[in-house]
C-alpha positions in Angstrom: 1.4 8.1 -57.2 1.7 11.3 -59.1 4.0 11.2 -62.2 4.3 7.4 -62.2 3.8 5.8 -65.6 2.9 2.1 -66.0 3.1 0.4 -69.4 1.1 -2.8 -70.0 1.2 -4.8 -73.2 -1.5 -7.2 -74.5 0.4 -9.5 -76.9 0.3 -12.8 -78.7 3.2 -15.2 -78.2 3.3 -16.0 -82.0 3.1 -12.4 -83.1 6.2 -11.0 -84.8 5.2 -7.4 -84.1 4.6 -8.2 -80.4 8.1 -9.7 -80.2 9.6 -6.8 -82.0 7.9 -4.3 -79.6 9.1 -6.1 -76.5 12.6 -6.3 -77.9 12.6 -2.5 -78.7 11.2 -1.7 -75.2 13.9 -3.9 -73.6 16.6 -2.1 -75.7 15.3 1.3 -74.6 15.2 0.2 -70.9 11.4 0.8 -70.8 9.7 -1.4 -68.1 6.4 -3.0 -69.0 4.0 -5.8 -67.9 3.3 -8.2 -70.6 -0.1 -10.0 -70.7 -0.4 -12.9 -73.1 -3.7 -12.7 -74.9 -3.8 -16.5 -75.5 -3.4 -17.2 -71.7 -5.9 -14.5 -70.8 -8.4 -15.2 -73.6 -11.5 -14.0 -71.8 -9.9 -10.7 -70.9 -8.4 -10.2 -74.4 -11.8 -11.0 -76.0 -13.4 -8.3 -73.9 -10.7 -5.8 -74.9 -11.0 -6.7 -78.6 -14.8 -6.1 -78.4 -14.5 -2.9 -76.3 -11.9 -1.3 -78.7 -13.3 -2.9 -81.8 -10.0 -4.4 -83.0 -8.4 -7.8 -83.2 -4.9 -6.7 -84.1 -1.9 -6.9 -81.8 0.1 -5.6 -79.9 -2.1 -3.4 -77.8 -0.6 -1.0 -75.3 -2.1 0.5 -72.2 -0.3 3.4 -70.5 -1.4 4.5 -67.0 -0.2 8.0 -66.2 -1.5 10.5 -63.6 -4.7 8.4 -63.0 -5.5 8.3 -66.7 -5.3 5.3 -69.1 -4.1 5.8 -72.6 -4.8 3.0 -75.1 -2.7 2.5 -78.3 -3.9 -0.1 -80.8 -2.8 -0.9 -84.4 -6.3 -0.1 -85.6 -9.8 0.4 -84.5 -13.2 1.0 -85.9 -13.8 3.6 -83.1 -12.9 7.3 -83.4 -9.5 8.0 -82.0 -9.1 10.6 -79.2 -6.6 11.8 -76.7 -6.9 8.6 -74.8 -7.3 6.2 -77.7 -4.6 6.3 -80.4 -3.5 4.1 -83.2 -0.1 3.3 -84.7 1.1 2.0 -88.1 4.7 0.8 -87.3 6.5 -0.5 -84.2 9.0 2.5 -84.4 6.1 4.8 -84.4 4.6 3.0 -81.4 7.9 3.2 -79.5 7.9 7.0 -80.1 4.3 7.3 -78.8 5.2 5.3 -75.7 8.2 7.4 -75.1 6.1 10.6 -75.3 4.3 9.5 -72.2 7.4 8.8 -70.1 
């Protein structure tokens, strides 16, 4: 549907930054789907390889039939659809900019 935004997280259960991100999103009332990388290891391995990163959390935002990926670091060139962040507050700001 047009204008609808979906937020998906790829997280690790033992990652303090992942926990912090989910807590902040909950505090802001931002809905998301959380995918535990440990429980979906084949999928997360593919994502790590595709985006050349092994750092978490990773965020996927679906908006207007486009997917925007936000990762803590990558060896790929960033673009309009692939962004990086340095801190969780910065990541929250990026996520809010798509809502």
